[in-house]
N, C-alpha and C positions, 0 to 999 in steps of 0.2 A: 448631402451625399453623411450621414452617420461620422462623424468624426468618434475613434473609441475609444477616447483620450477625453472622451465628454462623459463618460459612462461607466464612475469608478465599478458600480456593481458587475455590471460584467469584467470587468478586467478583472475582477477578481474571480471569476468564473473561472474565464477562459486560463487565467496561471494557472489554478486551484486542478482541473481537467488538463489539461495540458502537461501539464505531469505527472499525474497517474498515468495518463499512456506514453509518456513520451519511460517513466517507470518500468511499465511495463515490455514496451517495447526494449529496452535495455535488458529482461531478463531472458531473451532468445536470443543476442548476441551472446552472454553472460554463457547459456547453456550453448549456443555452438562453438565457444572456444574451450570448455572444458569437455563436451561428451563428441565433438566433432556432429553432432547434427540442428540439423531445423528438428523443432520443436512446436509449433505453433499453439499447440493446447496450452500453454503455456499464458498466451495473454488472458485465458479462463480461468485457472489455477489461482487458488488461493497459497503463499507463501512463495519463499524465494527471495534470490540478491537482484532489487535493491525492490523492497518495501513498497510499493506503491500507497498502500492505505497514508505511509508515512509522509512518503513525499509530496500527497496530493493533500493534508492534513496541515504540513510545515509550512508550504505554498498559498494555502489557503490564510494564515496567522503571517504570514513573512509580508502577502500580497495586501490584506486588510491596515497593518502596520505601517505601512509607506501610505495607503488612499487613508483612511480617517484617521491617522495618528496613534501614536503609540500610547497614548494616555489614554484609549477609547476603549468606550465600554466592549464595543464588538472586537476591537482585537482580544482586551478581557478572553470574553465570550469562545474567540476562538482559538485561544491559547490554553482553555482548560480539556476544548473540546480536542484538541489536536494532543493533549496529555491521556486523556481515555480513550481513543482511541490506540494511539504509539503502546502504553501500558498493555490493553488489552490483546492486541497484536502479539507481544513480546513474554506477554504474561499468560491470560488464561486462555486463546486460542490453542497458543503451544501446548501445555500444557492436557487439552482436550484432543489434543494432535500422537500424543505420548503415551495418554489412555486410549487410545484409536490404535496403535501398533497391541501394546499388550491385548487388548481385545480379538483383533483380529486370527493373533499367534490363538490365541483361546477357542477361535472358530474357526479354524481348519483343526486341532484336534476335536472337537464337536463333530463335526462334520465327517471326521476319518469313522468316529464310534458312530456314528447315527445315520446312516446314509438318506433313510428315509426321511429324517428334518433337513434337513440344510440350508446354513442361514444365508445370506450373503455379508462379503467384507464391506465395512464400514472406511469412508474415507481417513488418510490417514495424515495429509499434509500441509495441517491446517492455519499454524502460528509463524513466526518468524525465530532469529534467531535473533539478541540485541546488537550484533554487528547490521545483520539487514535491515532493522531498524533504525540506529542511525547513518546508514547510508541512505536508505529513505530519506529522511528527517535533513542533511545535510542537499542532496541530492534538490527538496521541493527549495529550501533556504533558495538554494542558487536560479533555479526557476521564476522564484518568487519575486528576486529582485530583479532577474532578465527579461522579465516578461512585462515589469512595469517600469525598467530601463526603456526599453524595445517602441512600447506604446507615449512616448517621452515623457514618465510620469519622475519618473526620479530624475 
């Protein structure tokens, strides 16, 4: 039988993927509380509370720091990667989502004026608010520590 605490890279992978899945699952619960309905489509959509991207990368950073050491090169690489992902989620992708909303308004007006040329709406909900990113990051840190503790590394 394989002892999971003897496979550090597997623990890091499990912590990261678990954090992403838990964050995505929390979106269903939060949506249920907010709108009183189940929407399993949230599992495959981007955006929303909490950011699963942030949860995943901060769990990756946390587990890497615990397993490889806070002074390791792998921790530094994971931290830089996490900062890029979180910046992109709350900055670039959020801006693209706002632009998509404006373009969709233009498409509706254009389609009304030109029935022979019908353009399809584009996806609007792409990024995260800074709060969604921070909550996802906090969740990822907590889960990174928790999963390492469960397998006996902490």
